[in-house]
C-alpha positions in Angstrom: -2.2 22.7 -3.9 0.8 24.7 -4.8 0.4 26.2 -8.3 2.8 28.2 -10.5 1.3 30.3 -13.4 3.6 31.6 -16.2 6.6 32.4 -14.0 9.3 34.4 -15.8 12.7 35.6 -14.6 15.7 37.2 -16.1 19.2 37.9 -14.9 21.3 40.7 -16.5 19.0 40.8 -19.5 19.0 37.0 -20.0 15.7 35.2 -19.5 16.2 32.0 -17.5 12.6 31.1 -16.8 10.0 31.1 -19.6 6.3 31.0 -18.5 6.9 28.2 -16.0 3.6 26.6 -15.0 3.0 23.5 -12.9 1.3 22.3 -9.8 2.3 20.1 -6.8 -0.5 18.5 -4.8 -0.9 17.8 -1.1 -0.1 14.2 -0.1 2.2 13.7 -3.1 5.9 13.5 -3.7 6.5 15.6 -6.8 9.9 15.2 -8.5 11.3 18.3 -10.2 14.0 17.2 -12.7 16.3 18.8 -15.2 19.9 19.2 -16.1 22.4 21.7 -14.7 21.2 25.2 -15.4 17.7 24.1 -16.3 16.0 26.5 -13.8 15.2 24.2 -10.9 16.9 26.2 -8.1 15.7 29.6 -9.5 12.1 28.3 -9.6 12.4 27.0 -6.0 13.8 30.3 -4.7 11.0 32.2 -6.3 8.4 29.9 -4.7 10.1 30.6 -1.3 10.2 34.4 -1.9 14.0 34.4 -1.9 13.9 35.7 -5.5 11.1 37.7 -7.1 9.7 36.7 -10.5 9.5 39.2 -13.3 5.9 38.1 -14.0 3.5 35.3 -13.2 1.8 34.2 -10.0 2.2 31.5 -7.4 -0.8 30.4 -5.3 -1.3 28.0 -2.4 -4.8 26.5 -2.3 -6.0 29.2 -4.6 -4.6 32.2 -2.6 -1.4 34.2 -3.4 1.6 33.3 -1.3 2.2 35.6 1.7 4.9 35.8 4.4 2.4 34.0 6.7 1.8 31.1 4.3 5.5 30.8 3.6 6.1 30.4 7.4 4.6 27.0 7.0 7.1 26.0 4.3 10.2 23.9 4.9 13.2 24.5 2.6 16.4 22.5 2.2 18.9 24.4 -0.1 21.5 22.5 -2.2 24.2 24.4 -0.4 25.1 23.7 3.2 23.5 26.2 5.5 24.0 25.1 9.1 26.5 25.9 11.8 29.5 23.5 11.4 30.7 23.6 15.0 27.3 23.4 16.7 26.0 20.0 18.0 23.4 18.7 15.6 20.6 18.2 18.1 21.1 21.7 19.5 20.9 23.1 16.0 17.7 21.4 15.1 16.2 22.3 18.5 17.2 25.9 18.0 15.5 26.0 14.6 12.3 24.6 16.1 12.4 27.3 18.8 12.6 29.9 16.0 9.3 28.5 14.7 7.7 29.1 18.1 7.9 25.7 19.9 8.7 25.5 23.6 12.2 24.4 24.6 10.9 21.0 25.7 8.8 20.4 22.6 11.5 21.6 20.3 14.1 19.3 21.9 11.8 16.3 21.6 10.9 17.1 18.0 14.6 17.5 17.1 15.7 14.3 18.7 12.8 12.2 17.3 13.5 13.5 13.8 17.2 12.9 13.9 16.7 9.4 15.3 14.2 8.6 12.5 16.9 9.8 10.0 19.4 7.4 11.4 21.5 9.8 13.6 20.6 8.4 17.0 24.3 8.0 18.0 25.4 11.4 16.6 23.1 13.8 18.5 25.8 15.5 20.5 28.4 15.6 17.6 29.3 18.8 15.8 28.0 19.0 12.3 31.6 19.3 10.9 32.5 15.9 12.3 29.8 14.1 10.2 30.2 12.6 6.8 28.8 14.4 3.8 25.8 12.0 3.8 25.1 12.5 7.5 25.3 16.3 7.1 22.7 16.0 4.4 20.4 14.2 6.8 20.8 17.0 9.3 19.9 19.5 6.5 16.7 17.5 5.9 15.9 17.5 9.6 16.3 21.3 9.6 13.6 21.6 6.8 11.3 19.2 8.6 11.4 19.9 12.3 8.5 22.3 12.3 6.3 19.9 10.4 5.7 22.2 7.4 2.7 22.1 5.1 4.9 22.5 2.0 8.4 21.0 1.7 10.8 22.4 -1.0 14.0 20.3 -1.2 16.8 21.0 -3.5 18.8 17.8 -4.2 17.9 16.1 -0.9 19.5 12.8 -1.9 22.9 14.1 -2.8 25.6 12.2 -1.1 23.3 9.6 0.4 23.9 5.9 0.2 20.9 3.6 -0.7 20.1 2.8 3.0 20.1 6.5 3.8 17.8 7.2 0.8 15.3 4.7 2.2 15.4 6.4 5.6 14.9 9.8 4.1 12.1 8.5 1.9 10.3 7.0 4.9 10.4 10.4 6.6 9.2 12.3 3.5 6.5 9.8 2.8 5.2 10.1 6.4 5.1 13.9 5.9 3.2 13.6 2.6 0.8 11.0 4.1 0.0 13.7 6.8 -1.1 16.0 3.9 2.0 18.0 3.1 3.0 19.0 -0.4 6.5 17.8 -1.1 8.5 19.1 -4.1 12.1 18.1 -4.6 14.7 18.3 -7.3 17.2 15.6 -8.1 19.7 14.5 -10.7 19.2 10.9 -9.6 16.4 10.0 -12.0 16.2 6.4 -10.8 15.5 7.6 -7.3 12.9 10.1 -8.5 11.1 7.5 -10.6 11.0 5.2 -7.6 9.8 7.8 -5.1 7.4 10.0 -7.1 4.0 9.7 -8.5 4.1 13.2 -10.0 6.9 14.5 -12.1 7.9 17.9 -13.6 10.6 18.0 -16.3 12.3 21.4 -16.9 14.9 22.3 -19.5 16.3 25.7 -20.5 13.9 27.4 -18.2 10.8 25.8 -19.8 8.5 23.1 -18.6 9.0 20.3 -21.1 6.4 18.0 -19.6 4.6 17.3 -16.3 2.1 14.8 -14.9 1.7 11.4 -13.3 4.6 9.1 -13.7 2.7 6.4 -15.6 1.0 9.0 -17.8 4.4 10.4 -18.8 5.7 6.9 -19.6 2.7 6.3 -21.8 2.9 9.6 -23.6 6.6 9.0 -24.4 6.4 5.3 -25.1 7.8 4.1 -28.4 5.9 1.7 -30.5 7.5 -1.4 -29.0 5.7 -4.5 -27.8 6.6 -7.7 -26.0 4.7 -10.9 -26.8 5.2 -14.3 -25.1 3.4 -17.5 -26.0 3.6 -21.3 -25.6 3.7 -21.6 -29.4 6.5 -20.9 -31.8 6.6 -17.1 -32.7 8.9 -17.2 -35.7 6.0 -16.3 -37.9 5.9 -12.8 -36.5 9.0 -12.0 -38.6 6.9 -12.3 -41.7 4.2 -9.9 -40.6 4.0 -6.6 -42.6 4.8 -3.4 -40.7 6.7 -5.3 -38.0 10.3 -4.7 -37.1 11.8 -7.4 -34.9 14.2 -6.3 -32.1 14.6 -9.6 -30.3 13.1 -13.0 -30.9 13.2 -16.5 -29.4 10.8 -19.4 -30.1 8.4 -18.2 -27.3 9.2 -14.5 -27.0 9.4 -11.6 -29.4 10.1 -7.9 -28.9 9.0 -5.9 -31.9 8.2 -2.4 -33.2 5.0 -1.6 -35.1 2.0 0.7 -35.2 -0.6 0.0 -32.6 -3.1 -1.4 -35.1 -0.5 -3.9 -36.5 0.5 -4.9 -32.9 -3.0 -5.9 -32.2 -3.2 -7.8 -35.4 -0.1 -9.7 -34.3 -1.8 -10.4 -30.9 -5.0 -11.7 -32.7 -2.9 -14.1 -34.8 -0.9 -15.3 -31.8 -4.2 -16.1 -29.9 -5.2 -18.3 -32.9 -1.8 -20.1 -32.9 -1.5 -20.9 -29.2 -1.8 -19.6 -25.6 -0.6 -16.1 -25.2 1.2 -15.7 -21.9 1.7 -12.0 -22.0 1.4 -9.0 -24.3 2.3 -5.5 -23.4 3.8 -2.2 -24.7 7.3 -1.4 -23.6 7.2 1.9 -21.7 10.3 4.0 -21.2 11.7 4.9 -17.7 12.3 8.4 -16.6 16.0 8.3 -17.7 15.0 7.4 -21.2 12.4 10.1 -21.4 14.9 12.6 -20.1 17.4 11.5 -22.7 14.7 12.0 -25.3 14.5 15.6 -24.4 18.2 16.0 -24.2 18.7 14.3 -27.6 16.1 16.7 -29.1 18.1 19.7 -27.8 21.4 18.3 -29.1 19.8 17.8 -32.5 18.6 21.4 -32.6 22.0 22.7 -31.6 23.7 20.6 -34.2 21.4 21.9 -36.9 21.8 25.6 -35.8 
């Protein structure tokens, strides 16, 4: 398990990370989300040792990170970092050789990975001749070719169409299923929500919330409920403490305290067959907007 404990960092006297603490578990895809300037890239660079923290610790399986443990990391930066005029298969083979693989093994690894990422027909093409999305796939291959134990990916889905996202997801899932810890940042909240079981939300250099996707949804759920029945539900409008959002004869969407919602359910059971009853949980975009709205309100009041 990769764990960050109270990481702080300042630039030119301005603190950009404030006691950042979270964990990413082996076998899981962990999404690291936040707006521009939230601290995602700085945090990732500190994990990789590219930047030093001012204070705090980072451990892997309980031990402090070292150069040796970081050699088993894979990193994809948000910026392009490969050779534009070099053939893509040669580039990925070269990177595998740097990790100690034989020429034959490195070549095979590079070609297999690029094929799995949908680049079978582009192996001998120079990177600069590829589209932005295909260049992104090559960047991902560069991070994966040595089969790292920990993957740190900064905006890996940038520029990818939905089909490419699915191909990349398949490769990342296979790596996680093999026991790797996968941490990636993204602005594409719908993609993160679809891919990740674990989420970390950062804003202004502070961890705003972290945990399992469904736990986060429950924690930030509003007091809204949906009830459907085979009986007329117009009576719900007369219930004390209930605010109706939408209503049809057999479906009602309403807001209330939990105790009152269960009172509505009890009454609905008496009046007919209840087809469904459930709280309405927010998606990740709604949770993120909640944090953003809180920040905007604070700024307006200042």
